[in-house]
C-alpha positions in Angstrom: 1.4 115.1 107.0 3.1 112.3 105.1 6.4 113.0 103.3 8.5 111.1 100.8 11.7 111.8 98.9 12.7 110.9 95.4 16.4 111.4 95.0 19.5 110.4 93.0 23.1 110.4 93.9 25.1 112.1 91.1 28.8 111.2 91.0 30.3 114.3 89.5 33.9 113.1 89.8 35.5 110.0 91.2 34.2 109.6 94.7 32.5 113.0 94.7 28.7 113.2 95.0 25.8 115.6 95.1 22.2 114.6 95.7 19.4 116.0 93.6 15.8 115.2 94.3 12.3 116.3 95.3 10.3 116.3 98.5 6.8 114.9 97.9 3.9 115.7 100.3 0.7 113.5 100.4 -1.5 116.5 101.0 -0.2 118.7 98.1 0.4 118.3 94.4 3.5 120.6 94.8 6.9 119.1 95.0 10.0 120.8 96.5 13.1 120.2 94.4 16.4 120.1 96.4 20.1 119.5 96.2 22.3 118.2 99.1 26.0 119.0 99.0 29.0 119.7 101.2 29.1 123.5 101.2 27.1 126.7 101.3 28.3 127.7 97.8 24.9 126.5 96.4 23.6 130.0 97.1 25.9 131.1 94.2 24.9 128.1 92.1 28.1 126.2 92.6 27.8 122.5 93.6 30.4 121.4 96.1 30.5 117.6 96.3 30.3 115.3 99.3 32.7 112.4 99.9 30.0 109.7 99.9 26.5 109.2 98.6 23.3 109.3 100.7 20.9 106.5 101.1 17.2 106.1 102.1 18.2 105.6 105.7 19.6 109.2 105.7 16.1 110.5 105.1 14.4 108.6 107.9 14.5 107.3 111.5 13.3 103.7 111.3 9.7 104.0 109.9 9.5 107.8 110.4 10.4 109.9 107.2 11.7 113.3 108.2 9.6 116.3 107.1 11.4 119.0 105.1 12.4 121.2 108.1 13.8 118.3 110.0 15.7 117.1 106.9 17.4 120.5 106.7 18.5 120.2 110.3 19.6 116.6 110.0 21.8 117.4 107.0 23.3 120.3 108.9 24.2 117.9 111.7 26.1 115.9 109.1 27.9 119.1 107.9 25.9 119.0 104.7 23.8 121.6 103.0 20.2 120.9 102.0 19.0 123.6 99.6 15.4 123.5 98.4 13.4 125.7 96.1 9.7 126.5 95.5 10.2 126.1 91.7 12.0 123.4 89.8 13.5 125.8 87.4 16.0 126.8 90.0 17.1 123.2 90.3 17.4 122.9 86.5 19.4 126.1 86.3 21.8 124.9 89.0 22.3 121.5 87.4 22.9 123.1 84.0 25.4 125.6 85.4 27.4 122.7 87.0 27.3 120.7 83.8 25.1 118.0 85.2 22.3 118.7 82.7 23.4 119.0 79.1 20.6 121.6 78.3 19.3 124.7 80.0 15.8 123.4 80.6 14.8 126.9 81.8 15.5 128.4 78.4 12.3 127.4 76.6 9.3 125.3 77.6 9.7 123.3 74.4 13.2 122.2 75.4 11.9 120.8 78.7 9.1 118.9 77.0 11.4 117.5 74.4 14.0 116.4 77.0 11.2 114.8 79.1 10.0 112.8 76.0 13.5 111.6 75.4 14.0 110.5 79.0 10.5 108.7 78.9 11.5 106.8 75.7 14.6 105.5 77.5 12.6 104.5 80.6 10.3 102.4 78.4 13.3 100.5 77.1 12.5 101.2 73.4 15.0 102.2 70.8 14.8 105.9 69.7 14.5 106.1 65.9 16.6 109.2 65.1 15.7 109.1 61.4 12.1 110.3 62.1 10.9 113.4 63.8 9.1 111.3 66.3 9.5 107.7 67.6 7.2 105.4 69.5 
């Protein structure tokens, strides 16, 4: 099975990082959202930052990308915690609770869709016209 990871290092304070991302499998449409941090407090929804960011090399051994179970072990060897979920709503709730996301995306489906549209408009590099109810 082929794996891939999409992740972002989030600097939550000067020199303090958490990693948020998703594990992607070539044989499945499902993604597994995750957070990597320095402590087990993630079980209670609290993010405990690491002293440095992670890089693509941390997710692989030369050409071999680690599957999810090996990633969990690899992060434990680095004294880090790799927490994954079946549903992305748990990741959203954790990011909101730790003031990384400005909105609780689990509150209403419309909030998530509207937030996604805003992020998409930024990624296209177009200016968002706030005088209209919609902008292209």
